[in-house]
C-alpha positions in Angstrom: -110.2 31.3 -97.1 -109.1 34.5 -97.1 -111.1 37.8 -96.0 -110.4 41.1 -97.2 -111.3 44.3 -95.4 -111.3 47.6 -96.9 -111.3 50.9 -95.4 -110.6 54.8 -95.8 -113.4 55.6 -98.4 -115.4 58.4 -98.1 -116.8 62.0 -99.4 -113.9 64.3 -100.6 -113.8 67.4 -102.8 -112.2 67.6 -106.3 -108.2 67.8 -105.7 -108.6 66.3 -102.3 -106.9 63.0 -101.2 -107.7 59.8 -99.6 -106.0 56.6 -98.4 -107.3 53.2 -98.9 -106.3 50.4 -96.9 -107.0 46.5 -97.1 -105.9 43.9 -94.8 -106.0 40.2 -95.7 -106.7 37.7 -92.9 -107.7 34.1 -92.5 -105.6 31.0 -93.3 -103.3 32.4 -95.6 -100.3 30.5 -96.9 -99.1 33.1 -99.3 -100.4 36.0 -101.2 -99.1 36.3 -105.0 -100.4 39.9 -105.5 -103.1 42.2 -104.0 -104.6 44.9 -105.9 -107.3 47.6 -106.0 -110.1 47.8 -108.4 -113.2 50.1 -108.9 -116.5 49.8 -110.3 -119.5 52.0 -110.7 -123.3 51.0 -111.1 -123.8 49.2 -114.5 -119.9 49.1 -115.4 -117.2 46.6 -115.5 -115.0 46.2 -112.3 -111.8 47.7 -113.7 -108.1 47.4 -112.4 -106.8 50.7 -110.7 -103.2 49.2 -109.4 -101.9 46.1 -108.1 -98.8 45.1 -106.3 -97.0 41.7 -106.4 -95.1 39.9 -103.7 -92.0 40.8 -105.2 -93.0 44.4 -104.7 -93.5 45.3 -108.3 -96.4 47.4 -109.0 -98.9 48.1 -111.8 -100.8 51.5 -112.0 -103.1 52.1 -114.9 -102.2 55.1 -117.0 -105.2 57.0 -116.3 -104.4 57.5 -112.6 -100.7 56.7 -112.4 -99.7 60.4 -111.9 -102.0 60.5 -109.0 -102.4 57.3 -107.1 -99.6 55.2 -105.4 -100.1 51.6 -104.2 -97.9 50.2 -101.4 -97.8 47.4 -99.3 -97.1 46.1 -95.8 -96.2 42.5 -96.2 -95.8 41.7 -92.5 -99.5 42.5 -92.0 -100.9 41.3 -95.5 -102.0 44.9 -96.1 -101.9 47.1 -99.2 -102.7 50.8 -99.6 -103.7 53.1 -102.4 -102.8 56.8 -101.9 -105.0 59.0 -103.8 -104.2 62.2 -104.5 -105.8 65.1 -106.6 -108.9 63.1 -106.8 -111.3 63.8 -109.7 -115.4 63.3 -109.9 -114.5 60.7 -112.6 -112.7 58.9 -109.6 -116.1 58.1 -107.8 -116.6 54.4 -107.6 -116.7 51.5 -105.2 -113.3 50.7 -104.9 -112.4 46.8 -104.2 -109.3 45.0 -102.8 -108.6 41.8 -104.5 -105.9 39.2 -103.5 -104.8 36.2 -105.4 -103.6 34.0 -102.6 -102.9 30.3 -101.6 -104.5 29.3 -98.4 -104.7 26.3 -96.2 -107.6 24.0 -96.8 -107.6 20.8 -94.6 -104.2 19.0 -94.8 -103.2 20.7 -98.1 -103.8 24.1 -99.6 -105.8 25.9 -102.4 -105.4 29.0 -104.4 -107.9 31.5 -105.4 -109.1 35.0 -105.9 -110.4 36.9 -103.0 -112.5 40.2 -102.9 -113.3 42.6 -100.3 -116.5 44.0 -99.7 -115.7 47.5 -101.5 -115.4 50.9 -100.0 -117.1 53.8 -101.7 -115.1 56.7 -102.7 -117.0 59.8 -103.6 -115.5 62.7 -105.4 -118.0 65.7 -105.3 -117.9 69.5 -104.1 
């Protein structure tokens, strides 16, 4: 199993910045990609950004001019630098990993989610 722990959320004024962190731990064999998703009540959980093991990154158009995703492969961590935040960015932000992990004498693969961290953008 893989555990993901997010941090860095909070309350920020419009135009402000936050930096989210996510660290993966557990019996990890390898991680194909890690990403950030966000969700508001009653809505779908949508991709914000992801970064692959190759280092290639994808950021959705709605935030690509304001958000940056980065990684620390050594520590199985990713970050989301969120600048010029807007009220519509308010959501619970979730970290996701597509990972292979040790399971007994072999290994399995799956998708894992963190618990989420609340980002609220408000005056």
